[in-house]
C-alpha positions in Angstrom: 13.2 184.8 322.1 11.1 186.3 319.3 12.6 186.1 315.8 11.4 187.7 312.6 12.9 186.4 309.3 12.9 188.1 305.9 13.5 186.4 302.6 12.4 187.8 299.3 14.0 185.5 296.7 12.2 183.2 294.3 9.5 180.7 295.4 11.8 177.7 295.2 14.1 179.3 297.7 11.2 179.9 300.0 10.3 176.2 299.9 13.9 175.4 300.9 13.7 177.9 303.7 10.6 176.1 305.2 12.9 173.2 305.9 15.5 175.4 307.6 12.8 177.0 309.8 11.5 173.6 310.7 14.9 172.4 311.8 15.6 175.6 313.8 12.3 175.3 315.7 12.8 171.6 316.4 16.2 172.2 318.0 15.0 175.4 319.8 11.3 174.8 320.8 11.3 177.9 323.0 11.7 180.2 320.0 8.8 182.3 318.6 9.4 182.6 314.9 7.6 184.5 312.2 8.5 185.2 308.6 7.9 187.6 305.8 8.7 186.2 302.3 7.6 186.1 298.8 4.9 183.5 298.3 3.8 184.1 301.9 0.9 181.7 301.4 3.4 178.8 301.5 3.5 179.3 305.2 -0.2 178.9 305.8 -1.0 176.4 308.6 2.7 176.2 309.6 2.9 175.1 313.3 6.5 176.4 313.6 5.4 180.1 313.3 3.9 182.5 315.8 1.9 185.1 313.9 2.0 187.5 316.9 5.7 188.1 316.3 6.2 191.2 314.2 9.2 193.1 313.0 8.4 195.7 315.6 8.3 193.4 318.7 10.9 190.9 317.7 14.1 190.5 319.6 16.0 189.8 316.5 15.2 190.6 312.8 17.3 188.8 310.2 17.3 188.2 306.5 17.8 184.5 305.7 20.5 184.1 303.0 22.3 181.2 301.3 25.9 182.4 301.3 27.3 178.8 300.6 26.2 179.1 297.0 29.6 180.7 296.4 31.3 177.5 297.6 28.8 175.0 296.2 31.0 174.0 293.2 33.6 172.5 295.5 31.9 171.8 298.9 28.7 169.7 299.3 26.1 172.3 300.4 22.4 172.1 299.7 20.3 175.3 299.4 18.2 174.3 302.4 21.3 173.5 304.4 22.8 176.9 303.5 19.7 178.7 304.9 19.9 176.7 308.1 23.5 177.4 308.7 23.0 181.1 307.9 20.3 181.3 310.5 22.4 179.6 313.0 25.2 182.1 312.4 23.1 185.2 312.6 21.0 184.0 315.6 23.8 182.4 317.6 21.8 179.1 317.8 22.4 175.5 316.9 20.2 173.1 315.0 20.4 169.7 313.3 19.4 169.0 309.7 16.1 167.2 309.4 14.6 165.5 306.3 15.6 167.3 303.1 12.1 168.2 301.9 9.6 171.0 301.8 7.7 171.7 305.1 4.4 172.6 303.7 1.2 172.2 305.7 -2.4 171.8 304.5 -5.5 172.5 306.5 -8.1 169.7 307.0 -10.2 171.5 304.5 -7.4 171.5 301.9 -6.6 167.8 302.5 -10.3 167.0 301.9 -10.7 169.2 298.9 -10.7 167.7 295.4 -7.8 168.6 293.0 -8.2 171.5 290.7 -8.1 169.0 287.9 -11.1 167.2 289.3 -12.9 170.6 289.4 -12.1 171.3 285.8 -12.7 167.8 284.3 -15.2 166.4 286.6 -12.9 163.3 287.0 -10.5 162.4 289.7 -7.6 161.9 287.2 -4.1 160.9 288.1 -1.7 163.3 286.5 1.9 164.6 286.3 2.8 168.2 286.4 5.0 169.4 283.5 7.0 172.7 283.4 8.5 173.3 279.9 9.5 176.9 280.3 11.9 179.1 282.2 12.0 182.5 283.8 13.2 185.3 281.5 16.1 186.1 283.7 17.6 182.5 283.7 17.0 181.2 280.2 20.0 178.9 280.4 17.8 176.4 282.3 15.6 175.7 279.3 15.3 172.4 277.4 13.8 172.4 273.9 10.1 172.9 273.8 9.7 170.5 270.9 11.3 167.7 273.0 8.8 168.3 275.9 6.1 167.9 273.3 7.5 164.6 272.0 7.5 163.3 275.6 3.9 164.3 276.1 2.8 162.7 272.8 4.7 159.5 273.4 3.0 159.0 276.8 -0.5 159.8 275.7 -2.8 157.2 277.3 -0.3 156.5 280.1 0.1 159.9 281.7 -2.1 162.9 281.8 0.1 166.0 281.9 -0.9 169.3 283.5 1.2 172.2 282.2 1.9 175.0 284.7 4.0 178.2 284.6 3.8 181.7 285.8 2.2 184.2 283.5 4.8 186.4 281.8 7.5 183.7 281.8 8.6 181.7 278.8 6.1 178.8 279.1 5.0 178.1 275.5 1.8 176.0 275.2 2.0 172.3 274.8 -0.6 170.2 273.0 -2.4 167.3 274.6 -2.0 168.6 278.1 -4.4 170.3 280.6 -3.2 173.9 280.5 -3.0 175.7 283.8 -0.4 178.3 282.9 -1.1 181.4 284.8 -4.2 179.9 286.4 -3.1 178.8 289.8 -2.9 180.9 293.0 -0.1 179.9 295.5 -2.4 177.7 297.5 -4.1 176.2 294.4 -0.6 175.2 293.2 0.0 173.5 296.6 -3.3 171.6 296.1 -2.2 170.7 292.6 1.1 169.3 293.8 -0.6 167.4 296.7 -2.7 165.4 294.2 0.1 165.0 291.6 1.6 161.6 290.9 4.8 163.1 289.5 6.6 166.1 288.1 8.7 166.7 285.0 10.7 170.0 285.1 14.0 171.7 285.2 15.7 173.2 288.3 12.7 175.3 289.4 10.1 176.0 292.0 7.9 172.9 291.3 11.0 170.7 291.7 11.4 172.0 295.3 7.7 171.8 296.0 7.6 168.2 294.6 9.1 167.1 298.0 6.0 168.0 300.0 3.5 165.5 301.2 1.2 163.8 298.8 -2.1 162.2 298.6 -2.3 158.5 299.5 -2.6 156.3 296.5 -1.0 158.9 294.2 2.6 158.5 295.5 4.6 156.3 297.8 6.7 158.0 300.4 8.2 160.4 297.9 6.8 161.9 294.7 8.6 161.0 291.4 10.3 164.0 289.9 12.4 164.0 286.7 14.7 167.1 286.7 16.2 168.1 283.3 19.2 169.9 284.8 22.1 170.2 282.3 25.2 171.6 283.8 24.3 175.0 285.2 24.4 174.1 288.9 26.3 171.5 291.0 23.9 168.6 291.8 24.5 168.8 295.6 23.0 172.4 295.6 19.5 171.4 294.5 19.0 167.7 294.4 16.6 165.8 296.6 16.5 162.2 297.5 14.6 160.0 295.0 14.5 162.7 292.4 15.9 161.6 289.0 18.4 164.2 288.0 19.5 164.3 284.3 22.6 166.4 284.4 25.8 167.1 282.5 28.3 168.3 285.1 31.7 167.1 284.2 30.8 166.4 280.6 32.0 169.7 279.3 34.8 172.1 280.2 32.4 174.9 281.2 30.9 172.7 284.0 33.9 170.5 284.7 33.9 171.5 288.3 30.4 172.0 289.6 28.2 174.2 287.5 28.8 177.1 285.1 26.2 179.3 287.0 25.5 181.2 283.8 22.1 182.9 283.4 21.4 183.6 279.7 21.6 181.5 276.5 22.2 184.6 274.5 23.7 187.8 275.8 21.0 190.4 276.8 23.7 193.1 276.5 27.2 193.4 275.1 29.9 192.2 277.4 27.6 190.2 279.7 29.6 187.6 281.5 26.7 185.4 282.6 26.0 184.1 279.2 26.3 180.4 278.1 29.6 179.7 276.4 28.2 177.0 274.2 24.8 177.8 272.8 23.4 175.7 270.0 20.5 176.0 267.7 18.3 172.9 268.0 16.5 171.2 265.1 13.4 173.3 265.9 15.3 176.5 265.7 15.3 177.2 269.5 18.7 178.3 271.0 19.6 176.2 274.1 22.8 175.4 275.9 24.8 172.5 274.5 24.6 170.7 277.8 20.8 170.7 277.5 20.9 169.8 273.8 22.7 166.5 274.7 19.7 165.4 276.8 17.5 163.3 274.5 13.8 162.5 274.5 14.7 158.8 275.0 16.7 159.6 278.1 13.8 161.5 279.7 11.3 158.8 278.6 13.4 156.1 280.1 13.4 157.8 283.4 9.6 158.3 283.4 9.0 154.7 282.3 11.2 153.4 285.2 8.9 155.1 287.6 5.8 153.8 285.8 7.1 150.2 285.9 8.1 150.5 289.5 4.6 151.8 290.5 3.0 148.8 288.7 4.3 146.7 291.6 3.4 149.0 294.4 -0.1 149.5 293.1 -0.8 145.8 293.4 -3.0 144.7 296.2 -0.6 142.1 297.7 -2.5 142.1 301.0 -5.7 141.0 299.4 -6.1 137.3 300.1 -7.7 136.8 296.6 -4.6 138.2 294.9 -3.0 135.3 293.0 0.7 135.9 292.4 1.1 133.0 289.9 -1.7 134.3 287.7 -0.3 137.8 287.8 3.2 136.7 286.8 1.8 134.6 284.0 0.0 137.7 282.7 3.1 139.8 282.9 5.9 137.8 281.3 8.2 140.8 281.3 8.7 140.2 285.1 9.8 136.6 284.6 13.2 137.8 283.1 16.2 137.6 285.3 17.1 141.0 286.8 20.4 141.5 285.0 20.4 145.1 284.1 17.0 145.3 282.4 14.6 148.0 283.3 12.1 145.7 284.9 12.5 144.7 288.6 12.4 141.0 287.9 10.4 138.0 289.2 12.3 137.6 292.5 11.5 141.3 293.4 7.8 140.7 292.9 7.9 137.6 295.0 9.8 139.4 297.7 7.2 142.2 297.8 4.4 139.6 297.9 6.0 137.8 300.8 6.6 140.9 302.8 3.1 142.2 302.4 1.5 138.9 303.3 3.8 138.7 306.4 2.8 142.1 307.6 
C-alpha cells in the first residue's frame, strides 16, 4: 500500500511525527510511505520513506493530526503517541509504540562533518544550546530574559552556550553566548544538535529535537535537556525520558488539572479567551505568567549542575588500567560524603562504576 502523509504544523510537531512514522513502518514493513510537511529537510536520509510515492499515485492520502490534545489534561497521551494513533485510525492499521524520541537520520557526510561552532570558532568546543525566546503567537511559554542571562553568566567557564532562535520571533540577544539566531538552516540545526552536549529551553522545537542521536563523547545515551515549562501544558503531552522538566502544574488554580493551554501573556485583542489569567511584571519589567515567575534562577542552575556533576563520573576513563581510583577520590573530597540527599552521587556510586567498567 502506498501512503502519502501531510502535516503542516510547527517543527516540533514534525519531529514527534517522525517517531509515529517509524513505528507505523516497523509494524507494517510492506507499506510505502512518503510525507509532505513543514521542515521537510528533517526527513532527509530517512529509511522509512519511499520518495517515489506521490499524492497522485498514493492509495491513501491522509493528514496526520494529534486529536488527543483535547483529552491530554485528563488522559496520559503524548504528542508522538497521538500522531501514531491518529494514523492507525485513518489507515486502518496497527502499530506499537517504539522509543519516545526523534527519528532523525544523518548521512555519513553529515556524521563526519564538524559542528557549525567548530567552523565559526576554529575550535571543537563542547556547548549547550539555549533558547531564551518564544514564538509571537504563544508568548505564554516565555521565562524572563534577564534570568536566562543570569544562568549564562553564572556558568561562564563551565558551559559555552549557543543561542538559537528563528528570525522574526522574540529571541532577544544574550551576552556571553555564541549567537546563531536566524543563522541556521534546518539541516545546520540538526548538525548543531548532533554535536550539542545539552539544551536549555522551554516547550519548543529544540526540546523535541534534543531527543535525536548525539555525537559520542558529547552525550551518554540521551542528551541532557532542561525544560522551563511552567503550567501551560500537561507534562505527559510533551515530556521525554531523561529530560528535566521544571513545571508548575497543580500549583495554581489555572493549571490545577493538566495545563491552562493559554497562548498569550497579554491579550492581543479585547475579549480574547486564550490569555494568561495571572500575568505578572518581573523585576526587569518583562510581563510573564505567574507560573513562570515562580521558577527561579537557582532552580534552573541546580538542574544543570546535577547533569554536570553526573557527567564528571561518566567522563572518567575507568577502563584505563592506569586510572587510580584512590587518587581520584582523594582529589575529589565531595564524593567521599555519604549519599544522603546531597547533589553528589557519593563514594559508593563511584566505586560501583569503577568495578563495573573494570569487569566489562
